[in-house]
Residue, then its C-alpha position, 0 to 999 in steps of 0.5 A: m494685405i498679402r501680395f499673392s499676385k507677385y508669385l503667380w509663376v511660383y504657383l504654376l511651377v508647384s502645380a507643374i511639379v505635382l501634375v506632370p509626373g502623375v499625368y505621365s504615369l496616367v497616360r503611360f500606365g493608367l490605373r490599376p482596376a480592383i475587382d469591382f471593375t474586373g470581376g473575380t471569384l466569390l468563395e464561401i467556406q464553412f468550418s465545423r468549429d471556430v477558426p481565427q480569420n487571420i489563419v484563413e488569410l495567412v493560408a490564402n496569401k501563402d497559396g498565392l490567392a489574390l485576396v481582395s477581402i475576407q468577411k466572417t458572415s456567420s458562425n464559422t463561415y467566411l466569405l472570400r472575394m478574390k481575383p479570378e481563380g480556377s477550381e484547382n487553386v480553390a482545391a489546393f487552398q482547401t488542402s492547405l487549410a486542412t493542413s493548418v487547422g486540422e479539417i477540410p472546410e466545406v465549400v458552400r459557394n464558389e462562383t465567378v462574379g461580374p464587376v460591380l461597376g460595369k462598362e455601361l455604368l462607368q459610361k453613364t457615370l462619366a456622362a453625368a460628371i461631364m454634365a455636372v461640369i458643364g452645369i457648374l460652368l454655366y451656373v458660376a458664369w451666370a451667378f458672377k455675370n462673367v464667364r471667366f469665373g466659370v472657366a477658372a473654377i472648372v480649370a481648378l476642378i480639373h487640376d484637382l482631379l488630375v492631382v488625385v488620379g495622377i498620384f493614384s496612378l503612381l501608387g498603382k505602378y509602384a505600390g500596387v494600389e488598386v482603385d475601386t468603387l470607393f475611389v470613384t466616390a472620393i473623386l466625386t467628393t473632390m469635385s464638390f469640395s474644389v468648387h465649393d472652396t473656389i466659390v468662396v474666394f470668387d464671391r469675395i472678389r465679386e463683392l469687392l468689385r461691386g464696392k468699386e475698390k481701387g486697383g485692378i483685378a490683381e490688387i482686388s484678388d490679393m485683398a479677397l484672398t487675404q480676407t478669406l484665407g483664414r476661413s479657408l484654412a480653418n475649414s480645410f484643417t478640420i477636414l484634414f485632421m479627420l482624414l489623416a486620422l482615418v489614413l493612419l488608424g482607419g484600417v486597410t479597407i478604407r485607407w486608400f479611400a481616406l488617402a484619396l479624400l486627403i489628397g483631394t482636400i489638400s489640392g482643393t484648398y491649394s487650387s482655389p487661391f493659387v490656380a483659379t484666382p491666378i487664371l482670372i488675373f492672367w485672363e484680365r491682363l491678356a484682355k488688357k494687352q489685346k485692347 
């Protein structure tokens, strides 16, 4: 049996090293919202002949357009989504394209679009997430017949969310990474994975407590972690290898989404044995001292 409980302060130090810079950046700088949150300009252009997409993208970047995405919608037609741009910049972009490809493209559509995730929808999403957290707390407390299990699971979940959001705040500040609708999806996925992995460990602790194993909560937790560690690592590594492949080979459009999932999976794998379980042990020791 591995004595995990001997190193509780080490786990606290590791979490602090990861969380403190991210939380500071989140409070100081926040996140960089993508066009999904801020809205922008939607430009559809059409050529009379086939023009390579990389040329259109190169000209847009050279003209300083804040291009978010470019998509070939039909024959010789491109749909560009960018940060809000005036008509003068669009006209200059047309002129630059004419110089590069030998013809002025026809502007099929040039309109300003609102954010995909509006303020009202974000508020509803936040309210739904809070309701989900409360539901998880109540269910885990009821299932394990102990509110401490529920609180520990929620603290581990919040830990994982802060890790992902904090790292992306740092990436936004120093690498210009923006958060979009896919980032929201990654956050919700991280929540589910965090609780799922924690419940596996807690369920084993409950079984050992029911079996009236000798020792206190620390010894029983060590036994439970030793018995479930192999299963947790095998499950996590199968996900990590897939996400790592997506980060390295998946392309620009899903790279940051895959990275958010990768960070969330690593944090969720760590928090179950080294955040949630130590909280149970600390709480039990505190209760004994009070008695």
